[in-house]
FIZAGU-436551 format. One record per residue: residue in one letter; x, y, z of N, C-alpha, C in turn; residue number from 1. Coordinates in steps of 0.02 Angstrom, whole numbers. Atoms other than C-alpha are relative to their C-alpha. Layout:
<recs>
{"A",{X,Y,Z},{X,Y,Z},{X,Y,Z},NUM}
...
</recs>
This chain:
<recs>
{"M",{-20,-63,28},{-2631,-1514,-1776},{69,18,26},1}
{"S",{-68,-18,-15},{-2463,-1433,-1769},{3,58,49},2}
{"N",{-9,-55,-46},{-2391,-1306,-1651},{41,56,-32},3}
{"Y",{-31,-57,34},{-2327,-1183,-1782},{-46,60,6},4}
{"L",{38,-61,-8},{-2383,-1007,-1746},{30,55,-43},5}
{"L",{-22,-55,43},{-2373,-863,-1869},{-42,61,16},6}
{"N",{35,-62,-15},{-2418,-686,-1817},{-6,43,-62},7}
{"A",{12,-42,58},{-2493,-572,-1948},{-43,59,19},8}
{"E",{41,-60,-9},{-2579,-404,-1966},{-40,10,-64},9}
{"F",{40,-18,59},{-2718,-347,-2082},{34,59,-35},10}
{"R",{-24,-58,37},{-2668,-226,-2220},{-54,22,-49},11}
{"D",{50,-27,44},{-2774,-112,-2325},{31,28,-65},12}
{"D",{-31,-28,59},{-2648,-38,-2447},{20,-57,-48},13}
{"L",{-12,51,49},{-2634,-139,-2607},{44,27,-56},14}
{"G",{-38,-20,58},{-2526,-136,-2762},{75,-10,8},15}
{"K",{-72,11,2},{-2344,-146,-2812},{38,47,45},16}
{"G",{-35,-49,-41},{-2289,13,-2726},{-9,-14,75},17}
{"A",{12,17,-71},{-2370,-36,-2561},{39,-62,21},18}
{"S",{-38,61,-16},{-2290,-208,-2569},{75,15,7},19}
{"R",{-71,-19,-5},{-2119,-131,-2600},{14,37,65},20}
{"R",{-9,-35,-64},{-2141,-14,-2451},{1,-50,58},21}
{"L",{2,50,-54},{-2186,-164,-2341},{66,-39,3},22}
{"R",{-63,39,1},{-2032,-261,-2397},{58,41,26},23}
{"R",{-54,-42,-27},{-1919,-112,-2358},{-5,5,76},24}
{"E",{10,-2,-73},{-1994,-111,-2182},{12,-68,33},25}
{"G",{-12,66,-28},{-1951,-296,-2160},{-62,-42,7},26}
{"K",{63,37,-3},{-2127,-360,-2190},{-12,-35,-67},27}
{"V",{16,39,59},{-2195,-486,-2314},{-75,6,-14},28}
{"P",{71,-1,17},{-2361,-458,-2405},{-26,-72,-6},29}
{"A",{29,67,2},{-2477,-607,-2390},{-75,5,-14},30}
{"I",{72,2,10},{-2653,-661,-2433},{-26,-64,32},31}
{"L",{34,57,-31},{-2772,-777,-2340},{-66,-9,-35},32}
{"Y",{61,12,37},{-2912,-859,-2437},{-27,-70,17},33}
{"G",{29,67,-7},{-3028,-1010,-2438},{-54,-4,52},34}
{"A",{52,18,-49},{-3161,-1092,-2329},{-64,40,-11},35}
{"G",{62,-35,16},{-3300,-997,-2419},{-4,71,25},36}
{"R",{-1,-68,-24},{-3247,-829,-2350},{41,44,-48},37}
{"D",{-35,-47,43},{-3180,-673,-2435},{75,-1,15},38}
{"P",{-72,-4,-12},{-2991,-660,-2459},{18,62,41},39}
{"R",{-24,-56,-40},{-2897,-548,-2337},{74,10,-13},40}
{"T",{-71,-14,8},{-2731,-462,-2366},{32,10,68},41}
{"L",{-35,0,-64},{-2604,-478,-2226},{72,22,-10},42}
{"T",{-72,-8,-1},{-2426,-435,-2179},{28,-45,54},43}
{"V",{-36,43,-47},{-2303,-550,-2091},{70,28,6},44}
{"L",{-69,-22,-8},{-2135,-501,-2018},{48,-49,-34},45}
{"Q",{-49,40,37},{-1992,-563,-2128},{41,-45,47},46}
{"K",{-42,39,-46},{-1885,-619,-1980},{-37,-58,32},47}
{"D",{41,54,-29},{-2027,-720,-1902},{-12,-55,-51},48}
{"L",{14,48,53},{-2066,-803,-2068},{62,-41,-16},49}
{"L",{-62,36,14},{-1884,-849,-2103},{16,-50,55},50}
{"L",{-13,44,-56},{-1872,-925,-1930},{-41,-65,-4},51}
{"V",{42,60,3},{-2020,-1044,-1953},{13,-40,-64},52}
{"L",{-14,36,63},{-1970,-1086,-2133},{61,-45,4},53}
{"E",{-58,44,-9},{-1810,-1167,-2068},{-21,-72,15},54}
{"N",{25,66,-18},{-1917,-1314,-2010},{-39,-28,-59},55}
{"E",{31,32,58},{-1968,-1433,-2150},{-75,-13,12},56}
{"G",{70,16,-15},{-2131,-1476,-2062},{-48,58,-10},57}
{"F",{44,-59,9},{-2197,-1298,-2082},{-34,-1,-68},58}
{"Y",{26,0,68},{-2223,-1325,-2269},{-60,-47,-8},59}
{"S",{53,50,8},{-2341,-1473,-2243},{-41,-9,63},60}
{"S",{38,5,-62},{-2427,-1435,-2078},{-54,53,2},61}
{"V",{51,-50,-15},{-2580,-1345,-2019},{31,48,51},62}
{"I",{-30,-49,-44},{-2519,-1184,-1941},{-55,42,33},63}
{"S",{46,-46,-34},{-2604,-1067,-1818},{19,70,-22},64}
{"L",{-11,-68,22},{-2619,-897,-1898},{-34,47,48},65}
{"K",{27,-46,-50},{-2640,-762,-1767},{-2,70,-30},66}
{"V",{11,-67,26},{-2713,-599,-1830},{-36,39,55},67}
{"G",{29,-36,-57},{-2743,-477,-1688},{-6,-47,59},68}
{"D",{9,46,-56},{-2819,-578,-1547},{-35,-65,-21},69}
{"Q",{33,60,25},{-2897,-712,-1658},{51,-47,-33},70}
{"E",{-41,51,32},{-2815,-875,-1712},{-44,-42,-45},71}
{"Q",{37,44,45},{-2869,-980,-1860},{50,-46,-34},72}
{"P",{-45,47,33},{-2796,-1135,-1941},{6,16,-74},73}
{"A",{-14,-13,70},{-2716,-1115,-2112},{57,-45,-23},74}
{"I",{-56,37,29},{-2596,-1204,-2229},{36,45,-49},75}
{"L",{-40,-37,48},{-2457,-1134,-2335},{-13,-28,-70},76}
{"K",{14,23,68},{-2510,-1144,-2518},{54,21,-49},77}
{"D",{-51,-22,47},{-2376,-1042,-2606},{46,49,35},78}
{"L",{-52,-41,-30},{-2216,-951,-2565},{44,26,-57},79}
{"H",{-42,-29,52},{-2123,-830,-2678},{64,26,32},80}
{"R",{-65,-21,-26},{-1937,-809,-2643},{34,45,-51},81}
{"H",{-41,-41,44},{-1818,-680,-2713},{52,-46,-33},82}
{"P",{-45,46,34},{-1707,-763,-2845},{73,3,24},83}
{"A",{-70,-5,-20},{-1543,-699,-2773},{10,14,74},84}
{"K",{-7,-18,-71},{-1574,-635,-2596},{-39,-48,44},85}
{"P",{37,46,-45},{-1630,-737,-2445},{-61,34,32},86}
{"I",{61,-32,-26},{-1797,-648,-2429},{-61,-31,-33},87}
{"I",{64,24,26},{-1978,-697,-2454},{-37,60,-29},88}
{"L",{35,-55,33},{-2076,-590,-2577},{-75,0,13},89}
{"H",{73,4,-9},{-2254,-653,-2552},{-18,-68,29},90}
{"L",{22,60,-35},{-2351,-783,-2454},{-74,-10,-14},91}
{"D",{71,18,8},{-2515,-871,-2496},{-19,-51,53},92}
{"L",{24,45,-52},{-2610,-952,-2354},{-73,-18,-15},93}
{"Q",{69,22,10},{-2771,-1053,-2363},{-30,-18,67},94}
{"R",{36,18,-61},{-2897,-1064,-2223},{-17,-74,-1},95}
{"V",{15,71,-6},{-2933,-1238,-2158},{-59,-8,46},96}
{"R",{56,20,-43},{-3094,-1310,-2089},{9,-72,20},97}
{"D",{-10,68,-26},{-3094,-1467,-1982},{-40,-53,-38},98}
{"D",{44,49,32},{-3233,-1550,-2083},{9,-4,-76},99}
{"V",{-11,0,72},{-3163,-1519,-2258},{70,-27,-15},100}
{"E",{-65,29,18},{-3024,-1623,-2338},{43,51,-36},101}
{"I",{-48,-44,35},{-2868,-1534,-2398},{48,-43,-41},102}
{"R",{-48,33,44},{-2743,-1580,-2533},{68,32,11},103}
{"M",{-67,-27,-17},{-2559,-1562,-2483},{54,-47,-27},104}
{"N",{-59,39,16},{-2388,-1619,-2540},{39,-10,65},105}
{"V",{-34,18,-62},{-2300,-1709,-2397},{68,-30,-19},106}
{"P",{-66,26,17},{-2112,-1742,-2400},{9,-73,21},107}
{"L",{-17,70,-15},{-2045,-1920,-2401},{69,-2,32},108}
{"H",{-64,10,-33},{-1906,-1970,-2281},{20,-73,-12},109}
{"F",{-25,67,15},{-1803,-2120,-2338},{47,-22,56},110}
{"L",{-38,25,-58},{-1736,-2222,-2191},{36,-65,-18},111}
{"G",{-37,63,8},{-1607,-2361,-2186},{34,-8,-67},112}
{"E",{-29,2,67},{-1531,-2316,-2353},{71,-29,1},113}
{"N",{-70,22,-2},{-1350,-2347,-2301},{9,-70,28},114}
{"V",{-7,69,-26},{-1385,-2517,-2218},{-36,-51,-43},115}
{"A",{36,46,44},{-1486,-2592,-2360},{48,-49,-33},116}
{"P",{-43,50,31},{-1413,-2755,-2428},{17,17,-73},117}
{"G",{-13,-19,69},{-1428,-2690,-2607},{52,54,-6},118}
{"V",{-50,-53,1},{-1325,-2535,-2567},{68,-28,20},119}
{"K",{-63,31,-22},{-1193,-2640,-2477},{30,-43,-55},120}
{"A",{-24,41,56},{-1182,-2749,-2633},{23,43,-59},121}
{"G",{-24,-43,53},{-1135,-2597,-2737},{-54,40,-36},122}
{"G",{54,-37,32},{-1305,-2527,-2786},{-7,70,29},123}
{"T",{15,-67,-24},{-1368,-2350,-2766},{-76,8,3},124}
{"V",{72,-15,-6},{-1537,-2281,-2716},{-16,58,-47},125}
{"S",{22,-52,46},{-1623,-2181,-2851},{-71,20,19},126}
{"R",{66,-25,-21},{-1768,-2073,-2794},{-32,37,-58},127}
{"I",{36,-34,54},{-1895,-2022,-2924},{-41,57,28},128}
{"S",{41,-52,-30},{-2003,-1921,-2805},{22,10,72},129}
{"N",{-17,-16,-69},{-1966,-1833,-2641},{-60,23,40},130}
{"E",{62,-18,-35},{-2146,-1790,-2598},{-59,-38,-29},131}
{"L",{59,37,18},{-2317,-1866,-2607},{-61,43,13},132}
{"E",{61,-38,-9},{-2484,-1781,-2634},{-52,-43,35},133}
{"I",{51,37,-36},{-2614,-1835,-2508},{-61,44,10},134}
{"V",{63,-35,-14},{-2795,-1789,-2475},{-26,-29,66},135}
{"C",{24,23,-65},{-2856,-1798,-2295},{-30,58,39},136}
{"L",{24,-52,-46},{-2941,-1704,-2155},{61,31,34},137}
{"P",{-58,-34,-29},{-2826,-1576,-2074},{28,-34,63},138}
{"K",{-26,31,-61},{-2815,-1672,-1910},{41,-62,-13},139}
{"Y",{-39,59,18},{-2739,-1822,-2001},{60,15,-43},140}
{"L",{-55,-19,44},{-2610,-1724,-2101},{68,-13,33},141}
{"P",{-67,12,-30},{-2434,-1793,-2068},{50,52,-24},142}
{"E",{-53,-47,20},{-2279,-1682,-2071},{42,-31,-55},143}
{"F",{-40,36,50},{-2187,-1815,-2172},{-20,-73,2},144}
{"I",{13,71,4},{-2198,-1997,-2224},{66,-37,-3},145}
{"D",{-61,40,-2},{-2060,-2121,-2179},{-6,-60,-46},146}
{"I",{-3,60,42},{-2010,-2253,-2305},{64,-37,19},147}
{"D",{-56,40,-23},{-1898,-2392,-2240},{32,-37,-59},148}
{"L",{-37,33,54},{-1766,-2449,-2365},{50,-51,25},149}
{"S",{-52,42,-30},{-1664,-2557,-2246},{-1,-72,-24},150}
{"A",{3,69,25},{-1723,-2722,-2324},{4,-4,-76},151}
{"M",{-1,-2,73},{-1700,-2670,-2506},{60,-38,-28},152}
{"E",{-53,36,36},{-1600,-2787,-2619},{13,36,-65},153}
{"L",{-13,-28,67},{-1525,-2748,-2789},{-62,-6,-44},154}
{"D",{56,-3,46},{-1657,-2700,-2918},{-69,-2,33},155}
{"D",{64,-6,-33},{-1795,-2684,-2787},{-29,69,-11},156}
{"M",{35,-64,8},{-1925,-2547,-2801},{-51,8,55},157}
{"V",{56,-15,-45},{-2044,-2462,-2682},{-49,39,-43},158}
{"K",{53,-31,40},{-2205,-2419,-2771},{-45,41,45},159}
{"L",{47,-42,-37},{-2335,-2293,-2720},{-50,-43,39},160}
{"S",{47,44,-35},{-2451,-2436,-2672},{32,-32,62},161}
{"D",{-35,28,-58},{-2318,-2497,-2548},{5,49,59},162}
{"V",{-6,-50,-52},{-2319,-2334,-2450},{-61,-2,44},163}
{"K",{55,3,-48},{-2424,-2342,-2292},{-17,69,24},164}
</recs>
């Protein structure tokens, strides 16, 4: 599991007006659902959220959501950003259980691109996908998947079946 921690508070006021008031106060409305339990509405501080979102691993990791004095594992399912301003409008989090598989998109990191013989011979690397959907137990969820391109020749391909 990861060491990302996100502090949140319960909220009872719902609706568009309440969400706008929260955003003016520097808070982000959020919802926590899943694991066979009722959904809960939350608020997260905008500055804390922007700080953890700078790290790519936050998007594909199990995070510790701390509400009051209780912590529970969750994953980020959806994130709504403002189209012009650097603020987060809404956050969707899903509860995670250790014994239930989860489905996540994990980023791909391409290594050795500039030292590949095919690139040195004048070729270029064309990426069709930058992430991969995987299904696994939360304890086996990787932050990213490395793909080594250092031995690639001209017209070589890396297929999904080649990814370990």
